[in-house]
Structure formats: C-alpha cells, structure tokens
C-alpha positions as CSV (number, residue, x, y, z in Angstrom):
1,M,4.6,-8.7,5.1
2,T,5.2,-5.1,4.0
3,W,1.9,-4.9,2.2
4,S,0.1,-6.3,5.3
5,T,1.6,-3.6,7.4
6,L,0.8,-0.9,4.8
7,E,-2.8,-2.2,4.8
8,A,-3.0,-2.1,8.6
9,A,-1.7,1.5,8.6
10,G,-4.4,2.4,6.0
11,R,-7.1,0.9,8.2
12,V,-5.9,3.0,11.1
13,L,-5.9,6.1,9.0
14,E,-9.3,5.4,7.4
15,P,-11.1,3.0,9.7
16,E,-14.6,3.6,8.3
17,R,-13.7,3.5,4.6
18,A,-11.3,0.6,5.0
19,A,-13.6,-1.5,7.3
20,T,-14.3,-4.0,4.5
21,P,-11.6,-5.9,2.5
22,L,-10.1,-3.7,-0.2
23,S,-8.1,-4.6,-3.2
24,P,-4.6,-3.0,-3.3
25,P,-5.8,-0.4,-5.9
26,S,-8.9,0.4,-3.9
27,L,-6.8,0.9,-0.7
28,A,-4.5,3.2,-2.6
29,D,-7.6,5.2,-3.9
30,V,-9.0,5.5,-0.3
31,L,-5.7,6.8,1.1
32,V,-5.0,9.2,-1.8
33,S,-8.6,10.6,-1.7
34,N,-7.9,11.7,1.9
35,G,-4.5,13.1,1.3
36,H,-2.3,10.3,2.5
37,P,-0.2,9.8,0.4
38,S,0.2,12.1,-2.6
39,Q,-1.2,11.3,-6.0
40,S,2.2,10.3,-7.3
41,E,2.8,8.1,-4.3
42,G,-0.7,6.6,-4.8
43,A,0.4,5.7,-8.3
44,E,3.4,3.9,-6.8
45,L,1.1,2.1,-4.3
46,R,-1.1,0.9,-7.1
47,K,1.9,-0.4,-9.0
48,L,3.2,-2.1,-5.8
49,G,-0.2,-3.5,-5.1
50,K,-0.3,-5.2,-8.5
51,R,3.1,-6.6,-7.8
52,R,1.8,-7.8,-4.4
53,D,-1.2,-9.5,-6.0
54,A,1.0,-11.3,-8.6
55,L,3.3,-12.6,-5.8
56,A,0.4,-13.7,-3.7
57,H,-0.9,-15.8,-6.6
58,G,2.4,-17.4,-7.3
59,Q,3.7,-15.2,-10.1
60,I,7.3,-14.8,-9.1
61,D,8.7,-13.8,-12.5
62,P,10.0,-11.2,-12.6
63,A,11.0,-11.1,-8.9
64,P,10.5,-7.7,-7.2
65,T,13.5,-5.5,-7.5
66,A,15.4,-4.1,-4.5
67,T,14.1,-0.7,-5.4
68,E,10.5,-1.8,-5.4
69,V,10.9,-3.5,-2.0
70,S,12.7,-0.4,-0.6
71,R,10.0,1.9,-1.9
72,A,7.2,-0.3,-0.5
73,I,8.9,-0.1,2.9
74,A,9.4,3.7,2.7
75,L,5.7,4.2,1.8
76,T,4.6,1.9,4.6
77,E,6.8,3.7,7.1
78,Q,5.3,7.0,6.0
79,L,1.8,5.7,6.6
80,L,2.8,4.3,9.9
81,R,4.1,7.7,11.0
82,L,0.8,9.4,9.9
83,S,-1.2,6.8,11.8
84,K,0.5,7.7,15.0
85,D,-0.4,11.4,14.8
C-alpha cells in the first residue's frame, strides 16, 4: 500500500511524465530528474522499488525490515507534502 501511495504522489508531481505505467526504478528516475527527491533518496527509492517488485511477485524471503518499511513511509510522506504545494 505504501508503494501505491508513493506512486500516486509521483503522478501528482509529474502528471505528464508519469501518465503511463512506470516500473519502480523508472518512477524514481522521473522524480529525481525533477528534483523530488534527492539523488540519494532516489537510490533508496530504487532499492525499495526492487523490494516492492519482489514482494508483488511472491518473493517474501527475506521479509522487508522495519527500517525499510519506515523509510518507504517517510519518503512517501515527503512526496505527499510536495504534491500538496
């Protein structure tokens, strides 16, 4: 659910560039190329996106860590704040 919310925020921030379905790494690239988020946060998004893809396809080992989940939520909240500006 966190990734879906992150993706929705990305579509609000970049409606034209994110109008078509994007893979998690592509979404991160679109957002970073326009300054939201930073390069280092974009790297985190790419890593989290890979984790999202693995989970979506039934790969639950290893399970996401509490830190990964917390970071995904924090980045999503950051993008949501930007999308309201």
